[in-house]
ZAMARGU-4260 file (C-alpha; in steps of 0.2 Angstrom, whole numbers, plus 5000, padded with zeros to 4 digits):
<rodrens>
0) 4319/5938/5519 | 4306/5926/5511 | 4288/5931/5510 | 4281/5913/5512 | 4270/5911/5526
5) 4276/5904/5543 | 4268/5888/5548 | 4273/5884/5566 | 4273/5869/5577 | 4273/5876/5595
10) 4279/5864/5610 | 4279/5869/5628 | 4274/5861/5644 | 4267/5878/5651 | 4249/5879/5644
15) 4247/5897/5650 | 4262/5902/5640 | 4257/5893/5625 | 4240/5901/5625 | 4247/5918/5627
20) 4260/5915/5613 | 4247/5908/5601 | 4235/5923/5604 | 4250/5935/5601 | 4255/5927/5585
25) 4237/5926/5578 | 4238/5945/5575 | 4254/5943/5564 | 4250/5941/5545 | 4257/5927/5535
30) 4260/5917/5551 | 4250/5902/5557 | 4252/5890/5572 | 4247/5873/5564 | 4248/5864/5581
35) 4251/5868/5599 | 4256/5853/5610 | 4263/5851/5627 | 4273/5834/5625 | 4286/5828/5613
40) 4277/5812/5609 | 4262/5822/5603 | 4273/5833/5592 | 4281/5818/5584 | 4264/5810/5580
45) 4258/5827/5572 | 4274/5828/5562 | 4272/5810/5556 | 4254/5813/5551 | 4259/5829/5542
50) 4273/5821/5533 | 4261/5808/5526 | 4249/5822/5519 | 4260/5838/5515 | 4278/5839/5521
55) 4278/5858/5518 | 4263/5861/5530 | 4276/5865/5545 | 4291/5875/5541 | 4297/5879/5559
60) 4297/5870/5576 | 4297/5882/5591 | 4300/5873/5607 | 4305/5874/5626 | 4317/5861/5634
65) 4305/5853/5646 | 4300/5865/5660 | 4316/5875/5658 | 4321/5871/5676 | 4323/5852/5678
70) 4340/5846/5672 | 4333/5829/5667 | 4319/5838/5657 | 4332/5848/5648 | 4342/5833/5643
75) 4326/5825/5637 | 4323/5841/5627 | 4341/5839/5619 | 4337/5820/5615 | 4321/5826/5607
80) 4330/5839/5596 | 4342/5825/5591 | 4328/5813/5586 | 4319/5827/5577 | 4335/5832/5567
85) 4337/5814/5562 | 4319/5811/5557 | 4317/5828/5548 | 4334/5835/5544 | 4328/5850/5534
90) 4315/5856/5547 | 4322/5871/5556 | 4321/5872/5575 | 4320/5888/5586 | 4323/5886/5605
95) 4311/5898/5614 | 4316/5895/5632 | 4320/5901/5649 | 4337/5891/5648 | 4352/5902/5649
100) 4366/5889/5654 | 4380/5890/5642 | 4384/5872/5641 | 4366/5868/5637 | 4365/5881/5623
105) 4381/5875/5616 | 4375/5857/5616 | 4359/5863/5607 | 4369/5872/5594 | 4380/5856/5591
110) 4365/5844/5588 | 4357/5856/5575 | 4346/5868/5584 | 4345/5883/5572 | 4342/5897/5584
115) 4338/5903/5602 | 4327/5917/5609 | 4324/5919/5628 | 4306/5919/5634 | 4301/5937/5636
120) 4309/5943/5619 | 4298/5956/5612 | 4285/5949/5599 | 4292/5959/5584 | 4310/5953/5587
125) 4303/5935/5590 | 4294/5935/5574 | 4310/5941/5565 | 4320/5927/5573 | 4307/5915/5567
130) 4307/5921/5549 | 4326/5921/5549 | 4327/5903/5555 | 4313/5897/5544 | 4322/5904/5529
135) 4337/5893/5532 | 4347/5905/5543 | 4351/5905/5561 | 4347/5917/5575 | 4356/5917/5592
140) 4351/5930/5605 | 4365/5942/5607 | 4369/5939/5625 | 4371/5921/5621 | 4383/5925/5607
145) 4393/5935/5620 | 4393/5920/5631 | 4398/5908/5618 | 4411/5919/5609 | 4429/5912/5614
150) 4436/5930/5614 | 4425/5935/5628 | 4434/5923/5640 | 4450/5935/5639 | 4441/5951/5645
155) 4441/5947/5663 | 4459/5942/5664 | 4471/5954/5672 | 4487/5958/5663 | 4503/5959/5675
160) 4517/5970/5670 | 4534/5963/5670 | 4552/5969/5667 | 4556/5954/5657 | 4557/5957/5638
165) 4543/5950/5627 | 4533/5945/5643 | 4518/5955/5638 | 4518/5946/5621 | 4520/5929/5629
170) 4507/5932/5641 | 4494/5938/5628 | 4498/5922/5618 | 4495/5911/5633 | 4479/5920/5638
175) 4472/5919/5620 | 4477/5901/5619 | 4469/5897/5635 | 4453/5906/5630 | 4452/5896/5614
180) 4455/5879/5623 | 4442/5883/5636 | 4429/5888/5624 | 4432/5872/5613 | 4432/5862/5629
185) 4415/5869/5634 | 4408/5864/5617 | 4416/5846/5618 | 4409/5844/5636 | 4392/5849/5631
190) 4392/5837/5617 | 4397/5823/5629 | 4382/5827/5639 | 4370/5824/5625 | 4360/5808/5629
195) 4360/5794/5616 | 4377/5798/5609 | 4384/5784/5599 | 4398/5774/5607 | 4410/5779/5593
200) 4406/5797/5594 | 4407/5797/5613 | 4424/5789/5612 | 4431/5802/5600 | 4424/5817/5610
205) 4431/5810/5626 | 4448/5808/5618 | 4447/5826/5611 | 4443/5832/5628 | 4458/5823/5636
210) 4469/5831/5622 | 4462/5849/5626 | 4465/5847/5644 | 4483/5841/5641 | 4486/5855/5628
215) 4480/5868/5642 | 4492/5861/5655 | 4506/5861/5642 | 4502/5879/5637 | 4503/5885/5655
220) 4520/5876/5657 | 4528/5882/5642 | 4522/5900/5641 | 4524/5904/5660 | 4540/5912/5666
225) 4550/5905/5680 | 4547/5921/5690 | 4528/5918/5688 | 4530/5900/5694 | 4541/5906/5709
230) 4527/5919/5713 | 4514/5905/5712 | 4524/5894/5723 | 4527/5908/5736 | 4508/5912/5736
235) 4503/5894/5739 | 4517/5892/5753 | 4510/5908/5762 | 4493/5901/5763 | 4487/5892/5779
240) 4492/5874/5779 | 4479/5861/5776 | 4474/5849/5789 | 4480/5831/5787 | 4462/5824/5784
245) 4458/5838/5771 | 4475/5836/5762 | 4472/5817/5761 | 4455/5819/5755 | 4461/5831/5741
250) 4475/5819/5736 | 4462/5805/5735 | 4451/5815/5724 | 4465/5819/5712 | 4471/5801/5711
255) 4454/5792/5710 | 4444/5795/5694 | 4427/5803/5698 | 4411/5794/5694 | 4398/5802/5682
260) 4388/5816/5690 | 4371/5811/5696 | 4363/5822/5683 | 4373/5814/5669 | 4369/5796/5675
265) 4351/5800/5676 | 4349/5809/5659 | 4359/5795/5651 | 4347/5782/5658 | 4331/5792/5654
270) 4337/5796/5636 | 4338/5777/5633 | 4321/5775/5641 | 4314/5788/5629 | 4321/5779/5614
275) 4313/5763/5619 | 4297/5772/5622 | 4296/5774/5603 | 4295/5755/5601 | 4278/5746/5599
280) 4269/5746/5616 | 4258/5731/5612 | 4257/5718/5626 | 4265/5702/5620 | 4264/5693/5637
285) 4250/5682/5643 | 4246/5693/5657 | 4233/5707/5654 | 4238/5724/5659 | 4227/5739/5663
290) 4235/5750/5650 | 4230/5737/5636 | 4214/5746/5635 | 4222/5762/5629 | 4227/5767/5612
295) 4245/5766/5608 | 4248/5784/5607 | 4239/5787/5624 | 4250/5773/5632 | 4266/5782/5626
300) 4260/5799/5631 | 4256/5792/5649 | 4273/5783/5651 | 4282/5798/5645 | 4273/5809/5657
305) 4277/5797/5671 | 4295/5798/5666 | 4295/5817/5667 | 4286/5817/5684 | 4300/5805/5690
310) 4313/5817/5684 | 4305/5831/5694 | 4303/5820/5709 | 4322/5816/5708 | 4326/5834/5707
315) 4316/5838/5723 | 4324/5824/5732 | 4341/5831/5728 | 4336/5848/5734 | 4329/5841/5750
320) 4346/5832/5753 | 4338/5816/5758 | 4349/5802/5765 | 4351/5785/5758 | 4344/5776/5773
325) 4328/5787/5772 | 4323/5780/5755 | 4316/5764/5762 | 4305/5774/5774 | 4297/5785/5761
330) 4297/5772/5747 | 4278/5770/5747 | 4276/5789/5748 | 4287/5791/5733 | 4277/5779/5722
335) 4260/5786/5728 | 4266/5804/5724 | 4272/5799/5707 | 4255/5791/5704 | 4245/5806/5710
340) 4255/5818/5699 | 4253/5807/5684 | 4234/5806/5686 | 4233/5825/5689 | 4243/5830/5674
345) 4237/5816/5662 | 4218/5819/5664 | 4219/5838/5669 | 4218/5845/5686 | 4201/5853/5683
350) 4194/5842/5669 | 4176/5837/5672 | 4165/5824/5665 | 4146/5823/5665 | 4138/5808/5673
355) 4119/5809/5672 | 4115/5826/5679 | 4131/5828/5688 | 4148/5836/5682 | 4161/5826/5691
360) 4180/5831/5693 | 4189/5816/5685 | 4205/5818/5696 | 4196/5819/5712 | 4186/5804/5708
365) 4201/5794/5703 | 4211/5799/5718 | 4198/5792/5730 | 4205/5774/5725 | 4222/5778/5733
370) 4222/5764/5746 | 4216/5751/5733 | 4229/5756/5720 | 4243/5756/5733 | 4238/5739/5740
375) 4236/5731/5723 | 4249/5739/5712 | 4261/5753/5719 | 4267/5744/5735 | 4271/5728/5725
380) 4283/5737/5713 | 4300/5729/5716 | 4317/5737/5717 | 4311/5755/5718 | 4323/5760/5732
385) 4338/5752/5723 | 4333/5762/5707 | 4332/5778/5717 | 4348/5775/5726 | 4357/5771/5710
390) 4351/5788/5702 | 4353/5799/5718 | 4368/5792/5727 | 4377/5782/5713 | 4376/5766/5723
395) 4380/5749/5715 | 4366/5738/5709 | 4364/5721/5717 | 4353/5712/5705 | 4353/5693/5700
400) 4365/5690/5715 | 4378/5701/5706 | 4385/5718/5710 | 4386/5729/5695 | 4398/5745/5696
405) 4388/5761/5693 | 4396/5766/5677 | 4396/5749/5669 | 4384/5745/5654 | 4377/5730/5664
410) 4371/5742/5678 | 4363/5753/5666 | 4354/5739/5657 | 4348/5732/5674 | 4342/5750/5680
415) 4333/5752/5663 | 4323/5736/5666 | 4318/5742/5684 | 4314/5759/5677 | 4303/5752/5663
420) 4294/5741/5675 | 4291/5756/5687 | 4284/5766/5673 | 4272/5752/5667 | 4266/5748/5684
425) 4262/5766/5689 | 4253/5768/5672 | 4243/5752/5677 | 4239/5761/5693 | 4233/5777/5684
430) 4221/5766/5673 | 4214/5755/5687 | 4203/5767/5695 | 4197/5773/5678 | 4191/5756/5674
435) 4183/5754/5691 | 4173/5770/5690 | 4172/5777/5672 | 4175/5762/5661 | 4160/5763/5650
440) 4158/5782/5648 | 4157/5787/5630 | 4168/5802/5632 | 4182/5792/5640 | 4181/5778/5627
445) 4182/5790/5613 | 4197/5800/5620 | 4208/5785/5627 | 4202/5767/5622 | 4208/5757/5607
450) 4196/5751/5594 | 4196/5733/5599 | 4191/5737/5617 | 4177/5750/5614 | 4161/5740/5615
455) 4153/5737/5632 | 4155/5718/5630 | 4173/5719/5627 | 4176/5731/5641 | 4167/5719/5653
460) 4177/5705/5647 | 4193/5715/5649 | 4188/5719/5667 | 4185/5701/5671 | 4202/5696/5664
465) 4210/5709/5676 | 4199/5703/5690 | 4206/5685/5687 | 4223/5692/5685 | 4223/5699/5703
470) 4216/5683/5710 | 4230/5673/5702 | 4243/5685/5707 | 4238/5686/5725 | 4235/5668/5728
475) 4247/5659/5716 | 4259/5669/5706 | 4265/5680/5720 | 4268/5666/5732 | 4277/5656/5719
480) 4288/5671/5715 | 4292/5673/5733 | 4296/5655/5735 | 4307/5655/5719 | 4316/5671/5725
485) 4313/5681/5710 | 4304/5697/5704 | 4293/5698/5688 | 4296/5713/5678 | 4288/5721/5663
490) 4300/5728/5650 | 4299/5737/5634 | 4306/5726/5620 | 4306/5730/5601 | 4291/5719/5598
495) 4281/5726/5613 | 4279/5725/5631 | 4287/5709/5637 | 4290/5701/5654 | 4307/5696/5662
500) 4312/5691/5680 | 4327/5694/5691 | 4333/5685/5706 | 4331/5693/5723 | 4331/5686/5741
505) 4314/5686/5748 | 4315/5676/5764 | 4307/5689/5775 | 4292/5689/5763 | 4291/5670/5763
510) 4290/5669/5782 | 4276/5681/5782 | 4265/5671/5770 | 4249/5664/5777 | 4232/5656/5772
515) 4231/5651/5754 | 4248/5659/5748 | 4256/5648/5762 | 4247/5633/5756 | 4253/5636/5738
520) 4271/5636/5744 | 4269/5620/5754 | 4261/5612/5738 | 4276/5618/5728 | 4288/5611/5741
525) 4278/5594/5742 | 4278/5594/5723 | 4297/5596/5723 | 4300/5583/5736 | 4288/5570/5728
530) 4291/5573/5710 | 4308/5564/5708 | 4301/5548/5717 | 4285/5550/5707 | 4294/5551/5691
535) 4304/5535/5695 | 4288/5526/5700 | 4279/5531/5684 | 4295/5526/5674 | 4295/5509/5682
540) 4276/5506/5680 | 4277/5513/5662 | 4291/5500/5658 | 4281/5486/5666 | 4266/5491/5656
545) 4276/5491/5640 | 4284/5474/5644 | 4266/5467/5647 | 4259/5474/5631 | 4274/5469/5620
550) 4281/5453/5627 | 4265/5445/5634 | 4249/5453/5626 | 4258/5456/5609 | 4266/5439/5608
555) 4249/5431/5612 | 4240/5441/5599 | 4253/5436/5587 | 4251/5418/5590 | 4233/5419/5589
560) 4234/5428/5573 | 4246/5416/5566 | 4235/5401/5571 | 4220/5410/5563 | 4230/5412/5547
565) 4236/5394/5547 | 4218/5388/5550 | 4212/5398/5535 | 4226/5391/5525 | 4221/5373/5529
570) 4203/5375/5526 | 4207/5382/5509 | 4218/5367/5505 | 4205/5355/5510 | 4192/5364/5499
575) 4204/5363/5484 | 4207/5344/5486 | 4188/5341/5487 | 4185/5351/5472 | 4198/5342/5462
580) 4191/5325/5467 | 4174/5330/5462 | 4180/5335/5445 | 4187/5317/5441 | 4177/5306/5429
585) 4168/5292/5437
</rodrens>
C-alpha cells in the first residue's frame, strides 16, 4: 500500500452525510478532502480548475449516485461517471452509495468505476478501500461480489435425481451453462441501460444480448431429457386453464415486441439533456432571458438542479399511479411545484440575507411571487402535458402536425426540445422574483451575477429590457404566435441558447383573445388580405414612375443637354472665325 496522502473529491447530494463524512475523515492522517460538493456540475468545474493548476491535487473521487433512490438520478450518476472516465481516464472512482441493485453496480463496474462501499461501512474499512482504489487497485464490497459472481447463481437450484445414466452430469453442465449465460446477460443488459451509449456500441451489445438469449434457449433444449420435457408438459397441463382473455393477452405480449421501459426512456432522454448542458449557455437570441444575468456556471447549476427535481417529480407521479387524463388537470400544479422545489434547493431552504436591519429568508421572500411567476412564465410553458405523457405513459408525440413513434429518434429529438424549453423557462421563473426583490443586493451580485451585469446601471437596463419583453410578448408576440399556430421554444445548441418554433393548433386560444391582442391579430389578417393588392399597386405605380423618369424626363433632359452642347459648339465656331478674320492683314 502506498504512503502517499489521499486527496479526495467528495460528491453527495446529502449535505448532512457529507458533513459527517468530512468530520470523520479529518481525524485520519495523510488524508485530505480537497473539495466537498453536492452536484456533478460543480465537481466538473473544480476538476477543470485543478487540472489547470496541479493535476495531482486530487487522486480519488468518492461519489453517490444521485440521491440513491431515484432511478433517473442513478442513471445520471452513471452518465457522470462515464463522462468523468472520458475526461480523466487515470482518476480512480469509488462509489460510496446506498445503491445495492445488481444491474446498477454491474453497469458502474463496466464503465470504469474502480470500487464500491455501501453507506454505513466502518470508517477504517472505508479508508482502506479508498487507499486500495487510489493506489490503482479495486475494492468491491464482499456482499456485492457474492451477487456478481456467476457461480452463486447455481446455489439455489435444486438437483433432481434420475435413474437415467449421465443425467446428473448433463444436469450439472446445463445448470452451470445457464448460470454463466445469466450472469453475462445481466452484465450486457446493465451496459445497455447506460445513458449516452454510442449507437455502434448499443447495436453490438443488443446483438450480443440476442445471442445470449438464443444460447440459453438452445442449451435448455439440448441438455434437457425427454422425461423432463414430459414432466414439464404434464405439470403445465395439470394447472388451471387460462381464461380466453388472459390467454390472448399473453399471446399478444409474446408476439409484439415491447417498448422501452419508462425508466429507460426517461434516463436516455435526460442523459442527452445532461450532455447538452455542457454546451455554452450564452443567449444567442434577440430575446432577453432572466437567466442571462447569471454567470454561466450558475446557469448550468440551476438547469441541472431543475432536471433532477423533474426526475424526482416523475418518480412521485409513477408512485401515485396518476392517470393520463389527469395530467391536464394538474399541469399548472406540476410546473409550480417544480419551480418551488428549484428555488428552495438552489438558494437553500434556510438561507438568509441582510437588508438594512432585517435578516430575511430568501426562499420565503421569493415564493411570495408565486402568482406573478405562474401568470407570466409557468402557465405559458407549452407542451408540458405532452412531455409528461411521453415519459410516464410512452404516448406518441404529436408535434409539427406529425405523430412520432415513442422509440423513434425523431420523438426523442422533439421531446428533448420540449424538455430544454421547460428547464429554461422554469429557470427564468426562478430568477424573475430575485430581480424584482433583490436585484441590487451586493451579496446576490457577488454569488450569482456575471461581470458584465454587475453595476447598478447595467442591472436597471437589463430589468427594463425584460419589462419591454413582457409587454411585447403579451401584446404582440403571443397573439402573433397564436394566429400563426405555433409555439416558440428555447433550446440548447452548441453555440448557446437558441430559439425554435413548432406547429401546434391554437384555435381555442385564438377565440379567447380580446383587446390589444385581438387587434394585433386583426391587423395581421388585414395585412395578409391587403398585402398582395398593395404589392401589385406599388409595382404598377413604380413601373409608371420609372417610365416617366426614363422615357419622358430622361429624354427631355437628354435633348436639353444636347442642345446646350450644340449651342456651346456653335459659339466656339463663331469665335474662331472672328478671330481668324481679325488676324488677316488689311
